[in-house]
C-alpha positions as CSV (number, residue, x, y, z in Angstrom):
1,M,-3.1,10.5,-15.0
2,S,-0.7,7.4,-15.2
3,N,-1.8,5.7,-12.4
4,K,1.9,4.5,-12.0
5,I,4.8,6.3,-10.2
6,P,7.6,7.3,-12.9
7,F,10.1,5.8,-11.8
8,P,11.2,2.6,-10.2
9,G,12.7,3.5,-6.6
10,A,12.5,2.6,-3.7
11,G,10.6,4.7,-0.7
12,L,9.8,4.8,3.0
13,G,6.8,5.7,4.8
14,L,6.7,8.9,7.4
15,R,5.6,9.0,10.7
16,R,6.3,12.2,12.2
17,E,8.3,10.3,14.9
18,M,11.3,10.4,12.1
19,L,11.0,14.3,11.7
20,D,13.3,14.6,13.3
21,Q,15.6,12.8,11.6
22,L,15.4,14.4,8.0
23,S,18.2,16.6,8.2
24,P,19.1,16.1,5.7
25,V,16.3,14.1,4.0
26,P,18.3,10.8,3.2
27,Q,18.8,10.9,0.0
28,Q,18.6,7.3,-0.6
29,V,15.0,7.8,0.2
30,D,13.0,7.7,-3.9
31,F,9.2,8.9,-2.0
32,W,7.8,9.2,0.5
33,E,4.7,8.2,2.0
34,I,1.7,9.4,4.5
35,A,-1.3,8.9,6.0
36,P,-3.7,11.6,4.9
37,E,-5.7,10.6,8.4
38,N,-2.7,11.5,10.8
39,W,-1.8,15.0,9.0
40,I,-5.2,16.3,7.5
41,P,-6.0,17.2,11.1
42,L,-2.4,19.3,12.1
43,G,-2.2,23.3,11.5
44,G,1.4,25.2,13.3
45,K,4.4,23.6,12.4
46,Y,3.5,20.4,11.8
47,Q,1.7,21.5,8.7
48,K,4.8,23.5,7.3
49,V,7.0,20.6,8.1
50,L,5.0,18.5,6.0
51,R,4.8,21.7,3.0
52,Q,8.8,22.0,2.5
53,L,8.7,18.2,2.2
54,T,6.2,17.9,-0.4
55,E,7.5,21.1,-2.3
56,H,10.7,19.7,-2.6
57,H,10.3,15.1,-2.4
58,Y,8.0,12.9,-3.9
59,F,5.0,11.8,-2.0
60,T,2.6,9.4,-2.3
61,C,-1.0,8.9,0.5
62,H,-1.9,5.3,1.9
63,G,-5.0,6.1,3.3
64,L,-6.7,4.5,6.9
65,S,-9.9,5.1,7.6
66,L,-11.3,5.0,3.9
67,S,-13.5,1.3,4.8
68,I,-13.6,1.1,0.6
69,G,-15.9,-2.5,1.8
70,S,-17.8,-1.1,4.8
71,P,-21.8,-1.8,4.9
72,A,-22.5,1.7,5.8
73,P,-22.5,4.9,3.6
74,L,-20.1,6.1,1.9
75,D,-17.8,9.1,3.8
76,V,-18.0,11.4,0.9
77,N,-17.2,14.4,3.2
78,F,-13.9,12.6,4.7
79,V,-12.7,11.6,0.6
80,K,-13.6,15.0,-0.2
81,S,-10.7,16.2,2.2
82,V,-8.7,13.5,1.1
83,K,-9.4,14.9,-2.1
84,H,-8.2,18.7,-0.9
85,F,-5.2,17.2,1.0
86,L,-3.8,15.9,-2.2
87,D,-3.9,18.7,-4.4
88,E,-2.9,20.5,-1.4
89,H,0.1,19.2,-1.5
90,N,0.2,18.3,-5.2
91,I,0.1,14.2,-4.0
92,Q,-0.9,12.0,-7.0
93,F,-1.1,8.6,-5.9
94,Y,-3.7,7.5,-3.3
95,S,-4.1,3.9,-2.5
96,E,-6.1,2.1,0.1
97,H,-6.5,-0.9,2.0
98,L,-9.1,-3.9,0.3
99,S,-10.7,-3.9,3.8
100,Y,-13.2,-2.2,5.9
101,C,-13.1,-0.5,9.0
102,S,-16.6,0.8,9.6
103,G,-20.5,0.0,9.8
104,E,-21.8,1.5,12.7
105,G,-19.3,3.1,14.3
106,H,-15.5,3.3,13.1
107,L,-13.9,-0.7,14.3
108,Y,-10.7,0.5,14.9
109,D,-9.0,-2.3,12.3
110,L,-8.7,-3.4,9.0
111,M,-11.4,-5.9,8.1
112,P,-11.9,-9.0,5.5
113,I,-13.8,-7.8,3.2
114,P,-16.5,-11.0,2.3
115,F,-14.9,-12.9,-1.0
116,T,-18.0,-12.9,-2.5
117,E,-20.3,-11.7,-6.3
118,D,-21.8,-9.4,-4.2
119,A,-19.4,-8.2,-2.6
120,V,-17.3,-7.2,-5.4
121,K,-20.3,-5.7,-7.1
122,H,-20.8,-3.5,-3.7
123,V,-17.0,-2.7,-3.6
124,V,-16.7,-1.4,-7.6
125,A,-19.7,0.7,-7.8
126,R,-18.1,2.8,-4.2
127,I,-13.9,2.2,-5.6
128,K,-15.9,3.9,-8.9
129,Q,-17.5,7.0,-6.5
130,V,-14.6,7.8,-4.6
131,Q,-12.7,7.7,-8.0
132,D,-15.0,10.4,-9.4
133,I,-14.5,12.3,-6.2
134,I,-10.7,12.7,-6.1
135,E,-10.1,12.3,-10.0
136,R,-8.0,10.2,-9.5
137,P,-7.4,6.3,-10.2
138,L,-7.9,4.8,-6.6
139,I,-5.5,2.6,-5.8
140,L,-6.0,-0.3,-3.4
141,E,-3.9,-2.9,-1.6
142,N,-4.0,-6.6,-0.6
143,V,-4.2,-7.2,2.6
144,S,-3.6,-9.5,5.4
145,Y,-6.6,-11.6,6.5
146,Y,-7.3,-14.0,9.3
147,A,-10.6,-15.0,8.9
148,S,-12.9,-15.3,5.7
149,P,-16.7,-15.2,7.0
150,G,-18.7,-16.1,4.1
151,Q,-15.7,-16.9,1.2
152,E,-17.8,-18.2,-1.7
153,M,-14.2,-17.5,-3.9
154,T,-10.8,-17.4,-3.5
155,E,-8.8,-14.3,-2.1
156,Q,-6.7,-14.7,-5.9
157,A,-10.4,-14.8,-8.1
158,F,-12.1,-11.8,-5.6
159,T,-9.2,-9.6,-6.2
160,L,-8.6,-9.9,-9.5
161,A,-12.6,-8.9,-10.0
162,I,-12.2,-5.9,-8.3
163,L,-9.2,-4.8,-10.3
164,E,-10.3,-5.4,-13.5
165,E,-14.5,-4.3,-12.8
166,S,-13.7,-1.1,-10.9
167,G,-10.4,0.3,-13.2
168,C,-8.5,0.5,-10.2
169,S,-4.7,-0.1,-9.7
170,L,-2.6,-2.9,-7.6
171,L,-0.9,-1.3,-3.7
172,L,0.8,-5.2,-4.2
173,D,1.7,-6.0,-0.6
174,V,4.6,-8.6,-0.5
175,N,4.7,-9.0,2.5
176,N,1.2,-9.3,3.2
177,I,1.2,-12.3,0.7
178,Y,3.2,-14.5,2.0
179,V,1.7,-13.6,5.8
180,N,-1.3,-15.1,3.9
181,S,0.3,-17.6,2.4
182,I,1.4,-18.9,5.5
183,N,-2.1,-18.0,7.5
184,H,-4.2,-19.4,4.8
185,G,-2.1,-22.1,3.3
186,Y,-1.9,-21.4,-0.6
187,N,1.5,-21.0,-2.7
188,A,2.5,-17.3,-2.6
189,E,4.3,-17.6,-5.7
190,Q,1.4,-19.0,-8.0
191,F,-0.6,-16.2,-6.3
192,L,2.3,-13.3,-7.5
193,A,1.7,-14.8,-10.4
194,A,-1.6,-13.9,-11.3
195,M,-1.7,-10.8,-10.2
196,P,-1.7,-8.7,-13.3
197,S,1.4,-6.6,-14.5
198,H,0.1,-3.4,-15.5
199,K,-2.3,-3.0,-13.3
200,I,0.6,-2.8,-10.4
201,A,1.4,1.2,-9.5
202,Y,3.9,0.7,-6.6
203,G,4.3,-2.0,-4.0
204,H,5.0,-2.7,-0.2
205,I,7.3,-4.7,1.6
206,A,7.4,-4.7,5.5
207,G,8.1,-6.9,8.7
208,H,5.7,-9.2,10.8
209,F,5.1,-10.9,14.4
210,D,5.4,-14.3,14.1
211,E,2.7,-16.1,16.5
212,A,3.4,-19.4,15.7
213,D,4.9,-21.8,12.7
214,D,1.3,-21.7,10.8
215,L,0.0,-17.7,12.1
216,K,2.1,-14.5,11.4
217,V,0.3,-11.1,12.0
218,D,1.2,-8.4,9.6
219,T,3.0,-5.3,12.0
220,H,5.3,-3.5,10.5
221,G,7.0,-3.2,13.2
222,A,9.6,-5.1,12.9
223,D,13.0,-6.0,9.9
224,V,11.7,-7.5,7.0
225,I,13.3,-11.3,6.8
226,E,14.6,-13.0,3.9
227,P,11.6,-15.4,3.0
228,V,9.1,-11.8,1.8
229,W,12.6,-10.8,0.3
230,H,12.8,-13.5,-2.1
231,L,9.5,-12.9,-2.7
232,L,10.0,-9.6,-3.5
233,Q,12.8,-11.0,-5.8
234,Q,10.1,-13.2,-7.6
235,A,7.5,-10.1,-7.9
236,Y,10.3,-8.4,-9.8
237,A,10.8,-11.2,-12.3
238,L,7.7,-11.7,-12.5
239,H,6.2,-8.1,-13.3
240,G,9.3,-6.2,-13.5
241,V,10.8,-3.4,-11.0
242,F,7.9,-1.8,-9.7
243,P,8.6,1.6,-7.4
244,T,8.5,-0.5,-3.2
245,L,8.4,1.2,0.0
246,L,9.7,-0.1,2.7
247,E,6.8,0.3,5.6
248,R,7.5,0.1,9.0
249,D,5.1,2.1,11.8
250,F,6.4,0.1,15.4
251,N,9.5,0.2,16.6
252,I,10.7,2.2,14.6
253,P,14.7,1.9,14.9
254,P,16.7,5.0,13.7
255,M,17.0,6.2,10.8
256,P,20.5,4.7,9.2
257,V,18.9,1.0,10.1
258,L,15.8,2.0,8.0
259,L,17.9,3.0,5.2
260,Q,19.6,0.2,5.1
261,E,16.1,-2.2,4.4
262,V,15.8,0.3,1.3
263,E,18.4,0.1,0.3
264,N,18.1,-3.9,0.2
265,I,15.2,-2.9,-2.1
266,K,17.7,-0.8,-4.5
267,S,20.0,-3.7,-4.6
268,I,17.2,-6.0,-5.7
269,Q,15.7,-3.8,-7.8
270,A,19.1,-3.0,-9.3
271,Q,19.7,-7.5,-10.1
272,F,16.8,-7.0,-12.9
273,R,17.3,-5.5,-16.2
274,P,16.6,-1.3,-15.9
275,T,14.9,-1.7,-18.7
276,T,12.7,-4.4,-17.7
277,A,11.0,-1.5,-15.1
278,S,11.7,1.3,-18.1
279,Q,9.3,-0.6,-20.2
280,R,6.6,-1.3,-17.6
281,L,6.0,2.8,-16.6
282,A,6.1,3.6,-19.9
């Protein structure tokens, strides 16, 4: 299977609160993204509605609890349930966070993996185990983080090592690069340029909360700000146009407002020659 979405479109994260606004399904959205954990336990009406959507529209999955960096053993039964969900809904792309959220129990937050060589080896082995089960490339997102315990490598070097040694793909989150660049004092465009173009499966863009001038919190609960839109432009200039999805998880506005940001993604994509994207995705 290819590890890239086969079109350079604009997507939207789907939450159950949006379902009553999908009649008709907005044509501006080229693909949708769901968290499998939010749908696997559900039956009845919700499963029927989801089945109708996945049968007629393009979907990806973005998980919440794989905990790829956890010191605890991989939850194989959970991964198998995700595999069944992907197969049931004919979803090819499964992405997760380059972080962890469990140890001796669930932590209910995304914790930073120590940037060390030992952590690289640990995570790479778990990625290969997951990929063997789901029979798809695992796509990992560069995450926002607010502390770096035991750091021996830069975030950039750690991310590149994971991508190179595991064979996984990258979900390039532009907002997370911006947030981390402010919080940890590095150059966002230099980090962006270091990411390998051929590894980018698709991208995320979102809003965040300004706690202070030097502290940004990745909330997905606000509009995307201009510097992040500019960084998305830089991403396309460096890597070609890749599929990009708007995340909005809190303070969700009406669908027409969300669609304005989806259209903004499309307008930025249109600034770059279509051949750039088609060559990337060939």
